[in-house]
N, C-alpha and C positions, 0 to 999 in steps of 0.2 A: 486250455489248448489254444495256441495262436495259429492263425493261418500261415501257410508257407509263403514267403515272399522272395523275390529275386530282384537284383538291381544291376542294370547295365551302366557302366561308368566309362566315359570317353578317356582314352589314354593318350591320344595325339594322332598326328598325321592328318591328311586331307584338309578340308576347309570347314570342318564342323564347329570349331570354336575352342575355348579353353576348358571350361568345366561343364560337362553335360552329363545328365543322368536320366534314367527312366526306371521307375519301380513298378514291377508286376506284383500287385498286392493281393490279388485273388487268383492264385495259381491252381490250375486244374491238374497239371502234371508236367513232368519233364521226361521225354524219351531220350535214350542214349543209344546211339548206333556206332559201331566200330567196324570199318571195312578194310580189307586188304585185297585189292583187285588183282586178278591174274588173267593173263591171255593163255588160252588153251591151244595147244598144238595137238591135233588128233590124228594119230597114224591111221591110214585107211585100213578098214577091216578089223580094227581093234576095239575092245570095249572101253568105256569111259574111264575105267580104273587104270588103263595104260596111257592116259593122256599125259603129255609133258606140259607143265605149267611154267609160265615165264612172267615174272613180276614186271609190270609196266609203270607202276607208280608206287609211292610210299603209302603207309597206313594212314587212314583218315578216321577221325572221330567227330561225330555230329551230335548235337543236342537240339531237340525241338521242344520249346516251351509253349504250352498251351495255357492261356490265362484269360481272364475277363476284363475287358476295357469297360470301366464303369465310372460313374460320377458319385463319389462319396464326399465331395467337398475338399479333398486333399490334393495338393499340387504333386502330380506324379513325376515332375522334373526335379523335385526336391530343391526348388529355388533356382535352378540353373537356366530356365527359359529366358530370363532377362539378358543372358549373355549372348543370345543370338539376335543380332540387330534386325534381321528381316523376318523374324517370327512375329506373328500378329498379336501375341499375348505375353504377358509377363509371368503367367503361370500355366500349367498344363493340368486342367481340372475336368472340363466337359468332354463328352465323347468326341466332338468335332476337333477340339484342341488336341486330344491324345491321338486321334487318327492322323492329323496333320503332323504332329511331333514325331510319331513313329515313321510315317512315310517320307517326310521331307528332311528331318534332322537326324534321327537315329539311323535310318537306312538311306543316308545321303549317297549320292552317286560316286563319291570319292572311293576309289579302290584301296587306298592306303590308310584309311581310318581304322584305328585300333581300338578295341573295346575290351573291357574286363567284366566278367560275370561273377557276381557274388551271391551266395545263398545267405540271405539276411537272417534266417531263423534256423540255421544249421551250418555244417561244414562240408556239404557234399561237393561243392566246387567253388571254393572261395579263391578270389583273385585269379581266376582262370582267363587267359587271354583268348578272345573269340573274334571271329569274323562274321558279320551279319550277312547271311546269304539271302534270306527271303523274309518278308514281312507280309502277313496276310490279316488284314483288319477289315471285316465286312462293313459295308456302308449301312446296311439294314439287315436286321434279323427279325423274323416274325415273333419270336419268343418274348422279347421285351424291348421297349424303346430306351430303357435305362442301362442296358449292358449288352455287349456283343462278345462272343467268343473269338479270340484272336490267336494267332500262332506266329512265332519267330523261329526260323531255322538258323542255327549257329554252327559254324565249323570251328573246332578247337585249333588254336594256333594264330599266327599273325601273318599279314600280307607283306610283301616286299615290293 
């Protein structure tokens, strides 16, 4: 049985570069949330069952990938780090390199950067376009100096 892995691949937009990737090779899990927000108009003196609901935005689907940033000697950028001229390394191997890659390149400040999420060891969400909303990579964790548990929040769809 192989470990579940995911890969983020840059599709374009923004200033991120041409070919960029990041592989989450020790995956703890992926949560899936789907929401459809509604504004509630509550008539005075009526129970909640009589509320009138008004849709104020479209449906949203979010994925949260929890994985372990670790140094096993492999390049988590799959050879794409050398395409980023201001990145300090040609590979993304160490915890420090992965943290900086995730924070400065993958979660770049460009709003129009488009990414694709692929499930390398299955077909759960192959070639799904996602927007990277949040990256949480701890600087230190007491458990181990060789790995940290990280989280990436992804919203399905693309930015305009």
